[in-house]
N, C-alpha and C positions, 0 to 999 in steps of 0.2 A: 683909127678910132671908128670911122664910118663903116668899115668892113665888120668890125666887132658888133656894132649895133645891128647891122643887117643879119649877121649870124644869129644874134640873140633873138631878133624878131622872128626869124625863120624857125628857130628851135621852139619858141613860144607857140607859134602857129601849128607846128607839128604836134606839140604836146596837147594843145587844145583839140586838134583833130583826133588824136588817139584817145583822149579822155571822153569827148562828147559822144553821147548816144541819144537818139530821139526816144524819149520815154513818155508813157501816158501822163497826161496832166494831173490825174488823180493820185499818182504815186507819191508816197511820203518821202521826204528828204532826197529828192532826185539827184542833186549835185553830189551829195555824199555817196550815194549809190554808184554814180558814174566813177568817182575816184576809187571806190572799193573795187569795182569791176575792172578798171584799168590796171590796178595793182595786181589783181588775180591773173589777168591776161599776161601781163609782163612776166610775172613769176612762172606761170605755166609754160610760156614760150621758152624761158631759160631752162626749165626742167626738161622740156622736149628736146632741146639742143643737147643737153647732157645725155639723154637717152639715145639720140641719133648718133652721138659719138661713142656709144656703147661703154660709157663710164659707169652708169648706174641706171636702174629703172626710174623713169620720170616720177612715178608715184612715191618711191622711196625718198627721192630728193625733195619733192614737194612737201611730204609729211615732215621731213627733217627741218625744212624752212619754217613750216607752221609751228613746230614745237620750239624752235629757236626763238621766233618772235614771241611766242607765248611766255617764255621765261622772263620777258621784260615786264610782265604784268604781275601784280600782287593782289590776291583776293582774300579778304579777311574771312575767317571761319571760327571766330572765338567762341561762339555760342553753340557750335555743332561739333560733335566728336567725329572726326573723319579717320577711318582706318582702311587699310588694304588687306584683302583676304583672298583665299582660293576656294572656290565652290566647285567641287568635282573637277579639279584641274584647270578651271577657268578663273582668271584674275577678275576681281571685282573691287570696287571702292564703295564703302558703306558710310552713309551719312546718318548719324543718330542725334536727335535733339535730346536735351536733358529731360529727365523725368519731371512731371508737373504734379505736385500734390500727391493725392492718393491714386493717381492714374496708374493702372496696371498694364494695359496693353495698348499699343499704338497701331495706327493704320500704316500701310506701306506701299511704295511704288518701286517696281523693277523698271529701271530706265535704260534704254539702248540708244547710244549716240548715233548721229548721222555721219556723213562724209563719204558717200558713194562706196561703202564697204571697204574703203581704202585709206581714208584720211581721218585725222583727229583722234581723240582719245578721251576716256573717262577722266583722265588726269589733267587735261588742258584746262586753262582758266575758264574758257567759255562754258564748258559742261560742268566743271567744278562749281562755278558760280550758279548755274541754273539749278543743279541738284541741291546745293546748299540752301538756296532760296526756297525751293520746294519743301525741303525738310523743315525749315523754319516756319514757313507759312502754313503748312498742313500739319505741323507737329507729327511728322511721319518719318519712318525709317525708309531711306531711299537707297536702293542697291543699283549702282551704275556698273554695267557689264563691260569689261575690257576684252571684247572678242578679238581674235586675231584678224589681221588685215590683208587685203590684196597688196602686193603680189606674193607675200609670204605664203598665204593659202588662198584658195578660191572656193566658189560654191561647190559643195554644201557645207564647208567647214564653219563659216560664220554662223550659219543656221544652227549647226550642231553645238557650237560653243554656247550660244545664247540659250538653247533648249536645255543643255546640261546644267548651266548655272541656275536657270529658273527652277527646274525640277528639284535641284538640291535645296534651294531656298524654301520651296514649298513643303519640305518635309516638316512634320510637326515639331520635332526636336530642335531643328534649326530656327524655326519661327519662335519657339519658346526661348531660345538663347538670346534672340534680339527683341524679346517682349513684343512680338507682332501678333495682332488679332488675325487669325486665319480666315475670317470672313470679310476682311476689309483690305484686300490686296489688288492693286492695279498693275497692268503691264502697259508700258508706254515707250514711245520712241519717235524720233523725228527723221524725216527723209528716208535714207537707207535703214536707219534704226526703226522707223515706222514699218518698213517692209518686214524686218525681222520680227518685230513685235506682233504684227498681224499673222505672220506665218507660224510663229510659236504658239499663239493663242489657238489657231486652228489645230495644230498638232496636239496640244494639251487637251482640247475638247474631245479628241478621239481616244485618249488614254483612260481606259476603264479602271486602272489601278490607282489613279490619283485620289487621295482623300481630301486634298485641299485644291481648290480651283480659283482662278482670279475672278474677282467681282466685276472688274471693269477693264476695258482696253481704251487707251487714248492715243490716237495716231496724229502726228503733226506733219502736215504736207507730205504724206507717205508716197513712196514709189511702189506701185502695186502691180504693174504689168509691163511686159515687153512685147505684147501682141500687136499693138497699133501705135506707131509713132506719128500718127496724123490725126489724133483727136483734135477737137477745136482748140484746146489749150496748147497743144503742141504746135499747131499752126499759128495761133495768135501770138505765142510767146517764144517763137523759135530762136530769136536773138536776144532774149531778155536776160539781164544779169540776175543772179549770179550762176544760173544754170541754163545756158542755151541748149537747144535740142542736141546738137552734135556732141556736147560734153556728156549729156545724160546717156546717149548711145555708147560713148566710149566707156563710161562707167560699167554699163551692162556687159560690154565685150570683155573688159578686164575681170569683172566678177565671174564670168563664165570661162575665163582663160581662152577666149576666142581670138580670131584673126581680125585685125583692123581692116583688112581688105573687104570684109563683109559690111562695113559701116554703111555704105551707100545703099546696098540692097536692103538692109534693115530700115533705113530711113524712108524708103518708098514702099515698105511693107511687102517685099518680095517673099519674105519668110512665111507669110500667112495668106498668100494668094489663093484664089478659089480652087486651083488644081493641087494644092498642098493638102493631101488627105489627112495628115496628122493634126492639122489645125482645124479641120472641119467641125469636130464635135465641140470645140471651145467657142466658136464664133458667136453663138447666141448669148453667151455669158458676158460678152464685152461688146454689145451693140449700142454704141453711144447715141445713136439716133433715137433710141427708146429710153435710155437710162438718164440722159441729160435734159434739164429744163431748156426751154427755147432761149432763155436769156444767156445761156452758155453756148448753145449750138450756133446762134447767130445765123450767118449765111454760109458757114463752112460746109463743105461736102466731104463725104467719106472717100478715102483713098483705098480702093480695093482692086488689086491686080487680078486679072483673069488668069494669066500664067505667071508663075514665079519660079522659085528655086527651092525645091523640096530638100536638096542636099544641105541647106543651111540648118534645118531642124535635125538632120542626121548628124551633122558636125556638132551642133549645140542643142542636144535634146532638152537641156535645162530651160530653154526659152518657153517650154510648155509644162514645166514642173511647178506645181502649185506651191511647193516649198520656197520657190523663188518668185513666183507670180501669184500671190494670194487672191487676186481678183478673179482668177480662173477657177476657184474652188467651186464644187458642186453645191447645190442648195441645201442638201442634207447636212453638210458641214457648216454652212453659214447659219443654219438654224440653232446650232449649238453654241454660238459665240455670245460672250457676255455683253452687257450694256456698253455702248460704244460712243466715244467722242472722236470726231474727225475735224481737224482744222485745215482749211484750205485758203490759198491766196490767189487773187485774181491774176496777178502778174507772175505766173508760174506754169511751166510746162506740165507739171504734175497735178494741176488743179483738178482735171477731170478724172484722174485715177481715184482721188479721194471721194469725189462726188458720186462716181459710179459705184464705188464700194458701199457708200452710205445707202444708195438706192437699193442695191442688191440685198444688203442686210435688212433694210426695212421690209422689203418684199418677203424676206424669210422669217419675219416676225420679231426681229431684234429691235430693241429701243435704241435709237440713234440720235445724237445731237450733231448736226453739221454746222460748224462755226466758220462762216466765210468772211474774209476780209478783202474789201474791194481795193484798198490802197496799199496792200502789202505784197512782198516778194518772197521767193523761196529762200529759206534759211534765216529769215529775219529774227526768229525768236531767240537765237543765241547771241545776236548782236546787240548787247546791252552794256558793254564795257568800253570805255574810251580806249582807243580812238574810233572803234567800230561800234559806236552806240547810236542806235536808231530808235525813233519814237515808235516805229512799227514793231520793234523787238519788245519793248515794254508793253505795248498794247496787246499783242498776241500772248505774251507770257502771262499777263494778268488774267486774261480771259480763260486761258487753259487752266491755271491754278484755281481760279474761282469755280470752274466746273468740277474739278477734282474735289475741292473742299465741300461742295454741295452734294456730291454723289458717292464719295468714297466712305 
């Protein structure tokens, strides 16, 4: 009996050690976040073991587990008509609120889900719930794009999927079919979806043949650059749930179908060292010492290598492709962007990506709302359903929908 108690005590201590993380005191629901992160880490380690044994790609296994868990949840959609369709060969899920009185045309949001270009789905309850609430709250038609995922396809296929689906929807006859006002359309997305939303908005702004253009873009803690993995937010939050720095770098490598052996070189910015000529022209577009306010820069120092590895850019040229890294776009393109909302979280490696993009857009003459949350973390907006329900999720979602309601 005594041995059993000793074993139980040891297991409890090990579990507590595995779960506990030192988190900022201002973070909302810290213990719930620790449990969520511990679950993610345990599942990811299992998936990496499967990958190591060459049974399946770890991202395929991880996505399977996410979808299996998701089937345990049930989200009501009685007041919203939800249909699946194909837009120019790309699967989408459309959320349509019922007609109200003599109303003829509705506003609309094209939404692009996050998940590191590799996880989640427009059909999972987390995004199904978000888009349903958006459709109800805004009385808007919401088109959620089901782009193909890594490792099935890699960059630039995700970009092309979202671009094709969006351009199909923007056709006047398609908008008329869904009773959408062509002057009241927003493009939006979170995390990797925010990356795709920003990249697609930039691409649409260059298309002279478009007769309908988005009125707004709304980016939720977007990932916008792979040039510098040592911005203040990357340094400050390098071990922060649910997106530590090494995980974000892994997502980038998977997105570009690169080699994991490059991870450390990317982490110390060897790919954008001073002697890497391909990166030279982009350096001024991502100078966080001038783009970030002092409250974000704090006492962090830039990490700029004198000599690096130019072959990294040769192996992965997409690291400097603006379709993948919208923050590197030239000013002439930024000037063409629609009115913009960017939501950022203090406890997020991607915080500075969003803040720098807001600053560059403002300098280019675009009207920007930067909505920053000091007590929130990456991914929080979709965590509003039990057991992953966070006050931060409801807080950020309400603020985001409020801005859309007032501006769309």
